[in-house]
C-alpha positions as CSV (number, residue, x, y, z in Angstrom):
1,M,-18.0,6.6,3.5
2,V,-14.7,5.6,1.8
3,S,-11.8,8.0,2.1
4,I,-9.5,7.7,-0.9
5,I,-6.1,9.2,-0.1
6,C,-4.4,9.7,-3.5
7,L,-0.6,10.3,-3.2
8,C,1.0,12.0,-6.2
9,Y,4.7,12.6,-6.8
10,N,5.6,13.5,-10.4
11,H,2.7,11.5,-11.8
12,F,1.2,14.3,-14.0
13,N,0.9,11.9,-17.0
14,F,-1.0,9.3,-15.0
15,I,-3.1,11.1,-12.4
16,E,-6.0,12.0,-14.8
17,E,-6.7,8.3,-15.2
18,A,-6.4,7.7,-11.4
19,L,-8.8,10.5,-10.5
20,H,-11.4,9.7,-13.1
21,S,-11.4,6.1,-11.9
22,V,-12.6,7.5,-8.6
23,F,-15.1,9.9,-10.1
24,N,-16.7,7.0,-12.2
25,Q,-17.2,4.6,-9.2
26,T,-20.6,2.9,-9.0
27,Y,-20.4,3.4,-5.2
28,K,-20.9,7.1,-4.6
29,D,-20.3,7.6,-0.9
30,W,-16.6,8.6,-1.0
31,E,-14.3,11.5,-0.3
32,L,-11.1,12.1,-2.1
33,I,-8.0,13.7,-0.6
34,I,-5.2,14.4,-3.1
35,I,-1.8,14.9,-1.6
36,N,0.7,16.3,-4.1
37,D,4.0,15.6,-2.4
38,A,5.9,18.6,-3.7
39,S,6.0,17.2,-7.3
40,T,8.6,18.9,-9.5
41,D,6.6,18.2,-12.7
42,D,3.3,19.7,-13.8
43,S,1.2,17.6,-11.4
44,K,-0.1,20.7,-9.5
45,N,-1.6,22.3,-12.6
46,V,-3.0,19.0,-13.9
47,I,-4.7,18.2,-10.5
48,D,-6.2,21.6,-10.2
49,K,-7.6,21.5,-13.7
50,I,-9.1,18.0,-13.3
51,V,-10.9,18.8,-10.1
52,T,-12.1,22.2,-11.4
53,N,-13.6,20.5,-14.5
54,F,-15.2,17.8,-12.3
55,Y,-17.1,20.3,-10.2
56,Q,-18.1,22.3,-13.3
57,K,-19.8,19.2,-14.7
58,N,-21.2,18.0,-11.3
59,T,-22.7,21.0,-9.6
60,N,-25.2,19.1,-7.5
61,I,-23.0,16.5,-5.9
62,S,-22.1,16.1,-2.3
63,H,-18.6,14.5,-2.8
64,K,-15.8,16.2,-0.9
65,I,-12.5,16.6,-2.7
66,K,-9.6,18.1,-0.8
67,I,-6.3,19.0,-2.5
68,L,-3.1,19.6,-0.5
69,H,0.0,20.8,-2.4
70,L,2.8,20.2,0.0
71,E,5.7,22.6,-0.2
72,H,8.4,20.0,0.8
73,N,8.5,16.4,-0.2
74,K,7.6,14.2,2.8
75,G,7.8,10.7,1.3
76,N,5.0,8.2,1.0
77,C,4.5,7.4,4.7
78,A,4.4,11.0,6.1
79,A,2.3,12.2,3.1
80,F,-0.3,9.5,3.6
81,N,-0.5,10.4,7.3
82,V,-1.3,14.0,6.4
83,G,-4.3,12.7,4.5
84,F,-5.3,10.2,7.1
85,K,-5.4,12.8,9.8
86,I,-8.1,14.8,8.0
87,C,-10.1,12.1,6.4
88,K,-13.6,11.1,7.7
89,G,-14.3,7.7,6.1
90,K,-15.2,4.4,7.7
91,Y,-12.9,2.8,5.2
92,I,-9.6,4.0,3.8
93,I,-7.8,3.4,0.5
94,D,-4.2,4.4,-0.3
95,L,-4.2,5.2,-4.0
96,A,-1.0,5.9,-5.8
97,A,-1.6,8.4,-8.6
98,D,-0.2,6.0,-11.2
99,D,-2.7,3.3,-10.4
100,K,-6.5,3.3,-11.0
101,F,-9.7,1.4,-10.2
102,E,-12.3,-0.7,-11.9
103,I,-15.6,1.1,-11.7
104,D,-17.1,-1.3,-9.2
105,K,-14.1,-1.6,-6.9
106,L,-15.6,0.3,-4.0
107,E,-19.0,-1.2,-4.3
108,K,-17.7,-4.8,-4.1
109,Q,-15.2,-4.3,-1.4
110,V,-17.4,-2.3,0.9
111,K,-20.1,-5.0,0.6
112,I,-17.6,-7.6,1.7
113,L,-16.3,-5.7,4.7
114,E,-19.8,-4.6,5.8
115,K,-20.9,-8.2,6.1
116,S,-17.6,-9.5,7.6
117,D,-17.1,-10.0,11.3
118,N,-15.5,-7.4,13.6
119,Q,-12.1,-9.0,13.4
120,T,-11.8,-8.6,9.6
121,G,-10.1,-5.3,8.9
122,I,-8.7,-5.5,5.3
123,C,-10.1,-6.6,2.0
124,F,-7.7,-7.2,-0.9
125,T,-8.1,-8.4,-4.5
126,N,-6.4,-9.5,-7.6
127,A,-5.2,-6.7,-9.9
128,T,-4.5,-6.1,-13.6
129,L,-0.9,-5.2,-14.3
130,I,-0.5,-2.4,-16.8
131,D,2.5,-0.6,-18.4
132,G,3.2,3.1,-18.8
133,E,0.7,3.4,-21.7
134,S,-2.0,1.5,-19.7
135,N,-1.6,-1.6,-21.8
136,K,-2.5,-4.8,-19.9
137,I,0.7,-6.9,-19.3
138,G,-0.7,-9.5,-17.0
139,N,-2.5,-10.2,-13.7
140,Y,-1.0,-9.9,-10.2
141,Y,-2.1,-13.5,-9.4
142,F,-0.5,-15.5,-11.0
143,D,1.8,-13.7,-13.4
144,W,3.5,-11.7,-10.7
145,Y,2.8,-13.6,-7.5
146,K,2.7,-17.3,-8.3
147,K,0.8,-18.7,-5.3
148,L,-2.8,-18.5,-4.3
149,P,-3.1,-15.9,-1.6
150,K,-4.4,-16.8,1.8
151,D,-6.8,-14.8,3.9
152,G,-8.0,-14.8,7.5
153,F,-5.3,-14.4,10.2
154,I,-2.2,-14.4,7.9
155,F,0.5,-12.9,10.1
156,K,2.8,-15.9,9.5
157,E,2.4,-15.7,5.7
158,L,2.8,-11.9,5.5
159,I,5.9,-11.7,7.7
160,K,7.6,-14.2,5.3
161,A,6.4,-12.7,2.0
162,G,4.7,-9.4,2.1
163,G,4.4,-9.4,-1.7
164,M,1.6,-11.9,-1.5
165,I,-0.7,-8.8,-1.4
166,C,-1.0,-6.2,-4.1
167,S,-1.0,-3.1,-1.9
168,P,-3.2,-0.7,-3.9
169,T,-6.0,-3.3,-4.0
170,M,-6.6,-2.9,-0.2
171,L,-9.7,-1.5,1.4
172,I,-8.9,-0.9,5.1
173,K,-11.2,-0.3,8.1
174,R,-10.4,2.9,9.8
175,E,-9.9,1.2,13.1
176,V,-6.9,-0.7,11.7
177,L,-5.0,2.4,10.9
178,E,-6.0,4.2,14.1
179,Q,-4.7,1.2,16.1
180,L,-1.4,1.5,14.2
181,N,-1.2,5.3,14.4
182,G,-1.1,5.4,10.6
183,Y,2.1,4.6,8.7
184,D,5.5,4.6,10.4
185,E,7.1,7.8,9.1
186,S,10.6,6.6,9.9
187,L,10.4,4.1,7.0
188,S,11.1,4.7,3.3
189,Y,8.1,2.6,2.3
190,E,4.9,1.5,4.0
191,D,3.3,-1.7,2.9
192,Y,5.4,-4.5,4.5
193,D,5.3,-2.7,7.9
194,F,1.5,-2.2,7.6
195,W,1.0,-5.9,6.7
196,V,3.1,-7.2,9.6
197,R,1.6,-4.9,12.2
198,S,-2.0,-5.1,11.1
199,A,-2.0,-8.9,10.5
200,R,-1.2,-9.6,14.2
201,N,-4.6,-8.4,15.3
202,W,-6.8,-8.3,12.1
203,K,-8.1,-10.8,9.6
204,Y,-7.7,-10.2,5.8
205,V,-10.3,-11.2,3.3
206,F,-9.5,-11.9,-0.4
207,I,-11.7,-11.3,-3.5
208,D,-10.5,-13.2,-6.6
209,E,-11.4,-10.4,-9.0
210,N,-9.3,-7.8,-10.8
211,L,-10.6,-4.5,-9.2
212,T,-7.5,-2.4,-9.5
213,F,-5.0,-1.6,-12.3
214,Y,-1.5,-1.7,-10.9
215,R,1.1,0.1,-13.0
216,K,4.5,-1.5,-13.4
217,I,7.0,1.0,-14.7
218,T,10.8,1.1,-14.5
219,H,11.1,4.3,-12.3
220,S,8.4,3.3,-9.8
221,H,9.0,3.5,-6.1
222,S,9.5,-0.3,-5.7
223,S,12.1,-0.3,-8.5
224,T,14.6,1.3,-6.1
225,F,14.9,-2.0,-4.2
226,K,17.2,-3.1,-7.1
227,K,19.6,-0.1,-6.7
228,K,22.9,0.1,-4.9
229,N,22.7,1.0,-1.2
230,N,18.9,1.6,-1.5
231,P,17.2,2.9,1.7
232,H,14.3,0.4,1.5
233,L,16.5,-2.5,2.8
234,Y,17.2,-0.7,6.1
235,S,13.5,0.0,6.4
236,T,12.8,-3.7,5.8
237,F,15.3,-4.5,8.6
238,K,13.3,-2.2,11.0
239,V,10.1,-4.0,10.0
240,C,11.7,-7.4,10.7
241,Q,12.8,-6.1,14.1
242,K,9.2,-5.2,14.9
243,G,8.1,-8.6,13.7
244,F,10.5,-10.3,16.0
245,Y,8.6,-8.9,19.0
246,L,5.3,-9.7,17.4
247,C,5.9,-13.4,16.7
248,Q,4.3,-15.8,19.2
249,N,5.4,-19.3,18.2
250,K,8.1,-21.3,16.5
251,E,6.3,-21.3,13.1
252,E,6.1,-17.5,13.1
253,Y,9.7,-17.1,14.0
254,K,10.6,-19.5,11.2
255,S,8.6,-17.4,8.7
256,L,10.5,-14.3,9.9
257,S,13.8,-16.0,9.6
258,I,13.1,-16.7,5.9
259,S,12.5,-13.0,5.3
260,V,15.6,-12.0,7.3
261,L,17.9,-14.4,5.4
262,Y,16.6,-13.3,2.0
263,H,17.0,-9.6,2.8
264,F,20.4,-10.2,4.3
265,K,21.5,-11.6,0.9
266,E,19.8,-8.7,-0.9
267,S,21.6,-6.2,1.4
268,L,25.0,-7.7,0.5
269,K,24.1,-7.8,-3.2
270,Y,23.1,-4.1,-3.3
271,Q,25.9,-3.1,-0.8
272,N,23.7,-1.8,2.0
273,Y,26.1,-3.0,4.7
274,E,24.3,-1.3,7.5
275,A,21.2,-3.2,6.7
276,A,23.2,-6.4,6.3
277,K,24.7,-6.1,9.7
278,G,21.3,-5.5,11.2
279,F,19.8,-8.6,9.6
280,L,22.8,-10.7,10.7
281,V,22.4,-9.6,14.3
282,L,18.6,-10.2,14.2
283,F,19.1,-13.7,12.8
284,G,21.4,-14.4,15.8
285,K,18.5,-13.5,18.0
286,L,16.2,-15.8,16.0
287,I,18.3,-18.9,16.3
288,P,17.2,-19.8,19.9
289,K,13.6,-19.3,18.9
290,L,14.0,-21.9,16.1
291,L,15.5,-24.7,18.2
């Protein structure tokens, strides 16, 4: 079974597309856990209506859909962990309520992981970029990320440039998240930390097909990276700190140093001086590792 944990925060105008993309999957062994993270828009009513209509039209199905309307906003990492603690699937997907799936996403990715070796824990794919009106505006590879993504043991590549993976395309073995104890709730975002920690022990496998629609909008969570004193930069520093202790050779330390220097400059640019100080100190620790 695949557990799809759908996180919604003020996505009332997108969530119908997201949920129907789950309902319409060719692969039918799934459960859906919808976490409404204390949205302030009409998300609660929209979610309840969509799920009620689904069950009215599908009276003989065995799919399990759980809805949790949180009273207080927890943020992405903690909200996901709420869903992860109650999900039952062999595989996990973290679905943002403004993204959606192609109808054969689950079928193709489950097939790949089922025939992969025991060290392969994550399957990721290409994605179609869409705007707020669901118009296609490009492909993740190579309109957004310009290089061919690698797979296998890719810790060195991911610690340098986490953006080489389109996060919502991932299908994750349950054991991976169990080993990591879910997402780190002290962070303001989840994906870079997940990539760095998981890639140390697990192989990634890439499918060069567009199986997810990834929405690029101006008020998305990732857009806050470009705001003054944004909290994501300090979270990135904390991930790089973890990466320092996970690196095992000079090449990996070199990859980490590239990320550290880039985010040091970003911290100065966006006036997050606490993060900038942390990156500077961390680079000082890296210097002996690079000699």
